[in-house]
N, C-alpha and C positions, 0 to 999 in steps of 0.2 A: 306607599310613601312611608319612610322611616320617621317615626315620631318619638320624641322623648316622653317618658311616662309623666303623667300630670303631677303637679305639685299637690301638697296637702290642700291648699286653698283652691287650686284648680279642680281637684277632685270634688270638693264641696260644691263648687259652682256647677260641675257637670251633673252632680246628683240633683241640684236644684232645677236644672234645665230638663232633665230626663224623668224626674219624678221618682227616682230610685237609685240604687247603687250603680246602675249602668253597666256596660260591658264594652269590650273592644269593638264589637259589632255596632253597638249603639253609637259609640264615639265616632267610628268611621262613617256612619250614616250622616252625621252632622257636618262632615267636611264638605266643602263645595266641590262640584265637579268642574275642574278648571276649564276643560274644553267646552263647557256649556256657557261660559261667561260671554256676554255680548251686550252691546248697546243698541241692538236692533229692537224696534218696538214689537209688541205682540205678547209680552209677558209683563207681569206686575214689576215695576221698578226698572224696566228697560226702556230706553228711549233717549231723546235729546232735548235739552232745555236751552232755549235761545235767550240770552240776556240782552235786553234792549230797552230804550226809553224813547217814547214818541217816534218809533221807527228807526232810531239810531242805535247801532250795536255798541255794547259796552263790554270791555274785557273784565271777566270776574277775577278778582285777586284773592278772595278768601271764601271758603265754603266750610260748613260744619253741620253735621247732624246733631239734633238734640240728643242728649245722653239719657233722658228718662225713657225707660222701655216702652211705656204706654204711648208715647208720642215721638218715638225715635224716627218715625217716618218724616218728620218735619226737617226740612233742609234750609238753612240760612245761607244766602249768597250775597256777598258784598263785592262791589266793583270799583273800577277806577274813577267813576263819576261821583262816588260818595253815596250811592244808593244801597239799601239793604232790602232784600226780598225774601219772603218765606214761601217755600213750595211744599206741597203735599205729594211725596213721591209714591204714595199708594194709588194715586189716581193714574189713569192711563196716560203715559207720557207720549208725546208726539214723535214722529219719525223725523229724520233730518230734513226731508223735503217739506214737511209741514210745521217744523219747529217754530218758525217766525210767526206764523198765523195762530198756532194753537198752544204755545207755551203759557199764555195767560190763563188757560183753563186749569192749569195746575198751580198757579200762583195764588196764594191766599191773601197776601198783602205786600206792599212795598212802600218805601218812603225815603226821603233824602235825609240821611243821617249826618253827613258832613259835606262841606263845600270843598272837599279834597278827596283823594283816593283813600280807600279803606284797605288796610293790609292784613287784618286779622279780625275774626269774630269769635266770641266765646259765649256759650249758653251758661246761665247760672240760675239759681233759685228755682229748681225743679222745672226749668224750661219757661218760666214766666218772664224772665229778663234776658237781655242780650247785651254783651259788651262789644264795642266797635273800636278798633285801633286805627288811627288815621294819620295821613300826611300832614294834617293841621297841628300835629304835636300833642293831641289830646286823645283820651279814651272817654267814650260816652256810655252811660248806662241807659238802656231803653226798656220800656214796658212793651212786651211783644203784643199784648192784647190791644192797647190803644195807641201804640207808636209814639208815646210821649217820652221825652228825655227826662230821666229822673236825677241826673247828676253828671258832672264833668270832672274827670281826673286830669288835673293840669299840673305841669311842672317840668315835663320833658322839653328839651330845646331842639329836638329833631323829630323826624317822622317816627311814630310808634309802629314797630314792625311785628311784635309778637305779644300774645297774652296767654296766661294760664291761671286756672283757678285752683285753690286748695281743695283737696279731694273730699274733706269732711266738713269744711267751713266755707260756704259760698261767699262770705263777706271778705275773705282774704284773697287778694289778687296780686300777681306779679306781671310786670310789663317790661319789655325790652325795646330800646330805641336806637335810632341811627346816631344819636349823640354819644353812643358808647356806654350808656348807663342802663342799669335795670333798677326798677323801683318797686317797692312793696306798698300795698294799699289796704286799708281797712275801711270797708264801706259803712261800718257802724259809727265812724268818727263824725262829729258835727261838721257840716260844711261851712266854708267861709262866705264872705259876701258874694252874692250872685253876680254872674258876669253880665255883659251888656245885653244878652238875650234873656235875662231872667233865670238862667240855669244855675242850679246850686253847684258850687265848685268845691272839690275835695283835694286836699294836699296829701302827698305820700307820707307814709310813716317811716320810711327809710329809703335811701338812695345809695347805690354803689356806682361811682363814676369810673370811667376808663377800665371797665371790667375785663376787657380783652385788648388792652393796649399792647403794642409790641414790647418785648423785653428790651433792655438797654442795648444788648448786643445786636438785635435785629431791627432796632428802631430806625437807623439811618437808611437801611435797605428798603424798609417798608415805606418810609416817607418818600424816598426817591421814586418808588413805583406808584405812589399815590394810593397806597392801601387804605381802605376804610376801617375804622375801629368800630363800626356798627355792630350792635347786638342783632343777631339774625333769628334767634329762637330762645325761648325760656320755657322751663317746665317746673311746675310744683310737683315734687316726687311724692310717692304714696306713703312715705314715712311721716309726712305732714310737717317736717321741720327742714327739709333740704330742698334746694333749688338747683337745677342744672341750667347752664347757659352756654351758648355758642356764639361765635363771632365771625365777621367777614374777613378779618385780617390774619387769623391763625386757624390751625386745624386741631384746636384743643377744646375738649368739653370740660368746663369747670363746674365744680360742685361747691355749694355754699351752705353753711349752717345759718339759718335765719336768726338764731340766737346770738351769733357773733359774726358780723359781716365785714370785719376788718380785712380779712383775706380769705381766699378760697380754702377749702379743706386741704391741708397739706399732706397728701399721700399720693399714691400712684394713680388715683382716679382722674387726675388732671393731665395724664400723659397725652401726647399727640395721637390723633386717630389715624394718622398716616405719616409716612416718612416724606420729607421734602423731595421735590423732583430733582432731576439732574442739574437743572439751572439754579437750584437753591431756593426756589419759590415755594412758600407754604400755601396750602389751599384752604380757603375758608369752608365753613359748614353752612349749608343752606337751611337745614331744619333738624329738629329733634322730635322724637315721638316715643311714647311708652305704651305698653299694654295695660289693660284695666287692673291687673294685679300688681303692677309696678315691678315686675320681675326683670323686664328687659327694656333697654333704651336703644333705639335705632337712630343713627346719625348719618345724614346724607352729606357727603363731602364733595367739594369741587374737583377732586381727582377722579370723578366718575365712579366712586365706590360708595356703598352703604355699609356702615359698620354696626355690628350688634354687640351690645355690652350686657353682661349679667350684673344687676345691681348688688348681688350678693358676693360677686367676685370681681369688683372693679379693678383690683390690683393686677389682675391677669391681662388687662387690656381687652381689645376686641376678641370675642370668642368666635365670631363668624364674619366673613366679608362677602358682599354680594356685588357682582359686576354684570354688565350687559347694557345698562342705560347710559346716556350721555347727560351729564350734569354740567352745563355750561352757563347757567344763570342761577342767581339766588332765588328766582321764582320757581325753579324746578324743585318740587317737594316729594316727600315720601311719607308713608304712615304704616305703622305696624298694627295688625288687627287686634281688637280687644282681647282675644284669647291667646295672642302671642304666637300664632301658627303661620301667619303669612305677612309679607311686606309688599305693599303696593307702591310703585315708584314711577314718577313722570320721567320724561326724557326730552332733551332738546331736539330729537329727531321726529317729534310728533307722536311717538308711541307711548304706551303705558306697559309696564312690566310688573309681573307678579311672581314673587319668590315664595317657595315653601321653606319656612325658617329652618327646620331641622331635617330637610331632605338630604339623602346621601349625596346627591349631585345638586349644586347650587345654581345651575343654569336657570334663568327666569322663563316664565311662561309669557309669551308676547301677546299683548292685546292690541289689535289693530283698531285704533280709534279714528274718528273722522275729522280731527282737528286740523285746520289748515295752517295753524301757527304752532309754535312750540307748546308742548303741554306744560303750562306754567303753574298748575296747581292740581291738587287731587282731592276728591271727596273722601274724607276719612271713613274707614269702615264703620257702618252702623252697628249698634249693639246686636250681638248674636242671640 
């Protein structure tokens, strides 16, 4: 597998993991054996988790591993019924045939977080707290230990679709909503009057409305086709001052400087991720993801492609394009691995695809999963 030489920070990370300077052989040994990947039970971390409540199945809308290495085995799962569950993936996971009966054995806790669907979850504060973004137009802060609501972020006028936390300050949050806006939050701010449930409510520190509204030239066409201006994904970038956003109405990744949110950064970093189709239709982006170093951003586009950007060379546009999966829904997601070497992508045909980021040939490795419906979400790669 052809791999790009590690960056300076990547080399430091490799030395930290291997306990020394490392070598090409040691680096190769840490790469996964793609043909060995499986969801069949029998090995640690392999198996099937059934999401249900009182015998009724629920569709999981968001999943996230804890980012703290010592407890990265903990998996948060949020579903369409407003529940959040925490699973220990180091326990023996059940097989497909026994998943309904035995999934509870790996579940550490669960609770009703919202009376509406939850579209995203985000671990913060060293894994002690969890953020949930819901169709009830709010974001809630939860204590993972006692399942208590610590606060409500209110102000959006549409379903909250995406969350991201500042890489070095867990009190700084960005959220994106179906109302077309993204909002910045500082959890250190004093809450306003509690809501009817006695929950402390926090207001946003900044809001950018119509962040991905169609341009004047394309506005008539987009309105005629009923295009949504929803924000589909937000990312706090690793430089700690920039935010990336994507929308359902265009194929543009926009970059914003949090110190001046009047307009996105005016350079070539906001170019389209793909050319319009022959019919003149622009394809929205379902999600954005970045590696742990902040070197790369992967964007899943509704033209059935995943585009890779280098944050150091955004003016060059996508440096790689990955095909093979079918992205026919904004629920079909992808994620780049923390070390930036692989991309995992769902597909509307029920399969999951895995790409080696810098392989000579970019054809994906097909993972035959057991989903009977479209693969609508992906478990992001855990920490390596």
